[in-house]
C-alpha positions in Angstrom: 53.9 -84.2 -71.5 52.5 -87.7 -69.8 53.1 -86.1 -66.4 51.4 -82.5 -67.1 48.1 -84.8 -68.4 47.5 -86.6 -65.3 47.9 -83.5 -63.2 45.5 -81.5 -65.2 43.0 -84.6 -64.7 43.4 -84.4 -61.1 42.8 -80.6 -61.3 39.5 -81.2 -62.9 38.4 -84.3 -60.0 40.1 -82.0 -57.5 41.6 -82.8 -54.3 39.4 -80.3 -52.2 36.2 -81.8 -51.5 34.2 -82.0 -48.4 31.8 -85.6 -46.9 28.9 -84.5 -44.9 25.4 -86.4 -44.8 23.8 -86.8 -47.9 21.3 -89.3 -47.3 19.3 -89.8 -44.2 19.0 -93.3 -42.2 16.9 -95.7 -43.9 13.1 -96.4 -43.0 14.0 -99.8 -40.9 16.4 -97.9 -38.8 14.2 -94.6 -38.1 11.4 -97.3 -37.3 13.6 -99.0 -34.4 14.6 -95.7 -33.1 11.2 -94.6 -33.1 10.1 -97.9 -31.2 13.1 -97.5 -28.8 12.4 -94.0 -27.8 8.9 -94.6 -27.5 9.3 -97.6 -25.4 11.5 -95.7 -23.2 9.1 -92.8 -22.8 6.1 -95.5 -22.1 8.5 -96.9 -19.0 9.2 -93.1 -17.5 5.9 -92.5 -17.8 4.9 -94.8 -15.2 5.7 -94.0 -11.8 5.4 -97.4 -10.5 8.4 -98.7 -12.5 11.5 -96.0 -11.5 11.4 -93.8 -8.5 12.0 -90.2 -9.4 15.2 -89.5 -8.6 16.4 -92.3 -11.1 13.7 -91.6 -13.5 15.3 -88.2 -13.9 19.1 -89.2 -14.3 17.5 -91.4 -17.3 15.6 -88.6 -18.7 18.8 -86.4 -18.4 21.2 -89.2 -19.9 18.5 -89.5 -23.0 18.4 -86.0 -23.6 22.5 -85.6 -23.8 22.2 -88.7 -26.2 20.2 -87.0 -28.7 21.8 -83.8 -28.0 25.0 -85.7 -29.2 23.4 -87.3 -32.2 22.0 -84.4 -33.8 25.1 -82.4 -33.5 27.0 -85.4 -34.5 24.4 -85.4 -37.9 24.6 -81.5 -38.8 28.4 -80.7 -38.5 29.7 -83.9 -38.8 32.1 -83.9 -42.0 34.9 -84.9 -43.4 37.2 -82.3 -45.5 40.1 -83.1 -47.9 42.2 -80.5 -49.1 46.0 -79.8 -50.3 46.8 -79.3 -46.9 45.6 -82.5 -45.2 42.6 -84.2 -44.1 40.4 -82.4 -41.3 37.2 -84.1 -39.6 34.7 -82.3 -37.3 32.5 -84.2 -35.0 29.7 -82.9 -32.5 32.5 -80.6 -30.6 35.8 -81.8 -31.9 37.6 -80.8 -34.9 41.1 -82.8 -35.8 43.4 -82.3 -38.7 46.2 -84.0 -40.4 48.8 -83.0 -43.0 49.3 -85.0 -45.6 53.0 -85.9 -44.5 51.6 -87.0 -40.8 49.2 -89.5 -42.7 50.1 -93.3 -43.5 47.1 -94.7 -45.2 43.4 -94.2 -45.8 41.9 -97.8 -45.4 38.4 -99.0 -46.0 37.2 -101.2 -43.8 34.3 -103.4 -42.7 31.8 -101.8 -40.1 31.6 -104.3 -37.3 27.8 -103.9 -36.9 26.9 -104.2 -40.5 24.5 -106.5 -39.8 22.2 -104.1 -37.9 23.5 -101.0 -39.8 22.7 -98.9 -42.8 26.8 -98.4 -43.0 28.4 -101.6 -44.1 31.9 -100.2 -45.0 33.8 -97.1 -43.2 37.0 -95.2 -44.3 39.7 -94.8 -41.3 42.7 -92.6 -41.3 46.3 -94.3 -39.9 48.7 -91.8 -39.3 52.2 -92.9 -39.2 52.0 -93.5 -35.2 49.5 -96.4 -36.5 46.7 -94.5 -34.7 43.5 -94.7 -36.6 40.4 -92.2 -36.9 37.3 -92.4 -38.7 36.2 -90.4 -41.6 32.8 -89.0 -40.8 30.5 -89.8 -43.6 33.3 -91.4 -46.1 31.3 -94.7 -46.2 29.3 -96.7 -48.6 25.7 -95.0 -47.2 26.5 -91.8 -48.7 28.8 -92.6 -51.5 27.7 -95.2 -54.2 31.2 -96.2 -54.7 33.3 -95.6 -52.1 36.3 -97.6 -53.0 36.5 -96.0 -56.1 36.6 -92.7 -54.1 39.2 -93.5 -51.7 41.6 -95.0 -54.8 40.5 -91.5 -56.1 41.8 -89.6 -52.9 45.0 -92.2 -53.2 45.7 -90.6 -56.7 45.0 -87.1 -56.0 47.1 -86.6 -53.1 50.1 -88.2 -53.8 51.8 -85.0 -55.3 50.4 -83.1 -51.7 52.3 -86.0 -49.6 55.5 -86.0 -51.3 55.8 -90.0 -51.0 54.3 -92.8 -52.4 51.4 -94.8 -50.5 53.7 -97.7 -49.7 53.4 -100.1 -46.9 56.3 -100.0 -44.0 57.0 -102.5 -41.6 57.3 -100.6 -38.6 53.9 -98.8 -38.8 52.1 -102.0 -39.6 53.6 -103.4 -36.3 52.2 -100.3 -34.5 48.9 -100.8 -36.1 48.5 -104.6 -35.5 49.3 -103.3 -31.7 46.6 -100.8 -31.5 43.9 -103.2 -33.1 44.9 -105.4 -30.3 44.7 -102.8 -27.8 41.4 -101.4 -29.3 39.6 -105.0 -29.6 40.4 -106.0 -26.2 39.2 -102.3 -24.6 36.2 -103.2 -27.0 35.7 -106.5 -25.2 36.2 -105.1 -21.8 34.1 -102.6 -22.0 31.3 -104.7 -23.3 32.0 -107.3 -20.1 31.7 -104.1 -17.9 28.5 -103.4 -19.6 27.0 -106.5 -18.7 28.0 -106.2 -15.2 26.4 -102.7 -15.1 23.2 -103.6 -16.1 23.3 -107.0 -13.9 24.1 -104.6 -11.2 21.3 -102.2 -12.3 18.4 -105.2 -12.2 19.8 -106.2 -8.8 19.7 -102.7 -7.4 16.1 -102.1 -8.8 15.3 -105.3 -7.3 16.6 -104.0 -3.7 14.4 -100.6 -4.5 11.2 -102.7 -4.8 12.0 -105.0 -1.7 13.0 -102.4 0.5 16.1 -103.2 0.9 19.3 -101.6 1.5 20.6 -100.5 -1.9 24.1 -100.0 -3.1 24.6 -98.2 -6.2 28.1 -97.0 -5.9 29.3 -100.4 -5.5 26.6 -102.0 -8.2 26.8 -99.5 -10.7 30.1 -97.7 -10.5 32.5 -100.4 -8.6 31.6 -103.7 -9.9 31.8 -102.3 -13.7 35.3 -100.5 -13.1 36.6 -104.0 -11.6 35.5 -106.3 -14.0 36.8 -103.7 -16.9 40.1 -103.9 -15.0 40.2 -107.6 -15.1 39.2 -108.3 -18.4 41.3 -105.3 -20.6 44.7 -107.2 -19.9 43.3 -110.4 -20.5 41.6 -109.7 -24.1 44.8 -107.7 -25.0 47.2 -110.6 -24.1 44.9 -112.9 -26.2 44.6 -110.2 -29.6 48.4 -109.8 -29.4 49.1 -113.4 -29.5 46.1 -113.9 -32.5 47.2 -110.8 -34.2 51.2 -111.6 -34.3 52.3 -112.7 -38.2 53.1 -116.6 -38.5 
């Protein structure tokens, strides 16, 4: 009797759910985006700042970024059903069966001070890999923690197993966290080198020197990444290792 009642309550709430964009970005974020785009358009309109061929490249990159953002906002969604979880982005669709899913976790957004979204939901598979679940966050949902807890409960009978922690998977998760953090730091370092090279390249152009765009904008950032990634990875593996 008690088990049947729980199943009835799960059926009333339903496991078939779709999370898509319900709220637009905040006014502050919208104003900041308009300021950035306006400044970009102003700089591109000044022929004395950037030569024509570089201006076309910058405009093309900005246009591609805009198309990606629009498609992500319109197509992005997370679908949960009896068969598992499906995510859709601007161009990519990914699917996980319930038996391949290790956990669904709410985590703090690293850029929360500058973002509307303070908490995000990630799916972890049995190999420790994680994937963000689009629009399953505290900006689109008023009580994200309760929603994810309800998903755990409603999906339990479809998984065929409980949501228990497994030490081997937790170790793989920590290793992947270390690798991911190292990549993020190394990419940040590479971007710093890239923009420093871009500034130097512009100086060379304005002073009629012989520019070296391939060396400054590609070789130097790649070399910085190759040097920093293993250094940061060793550091984070030591920091994340259990005491």
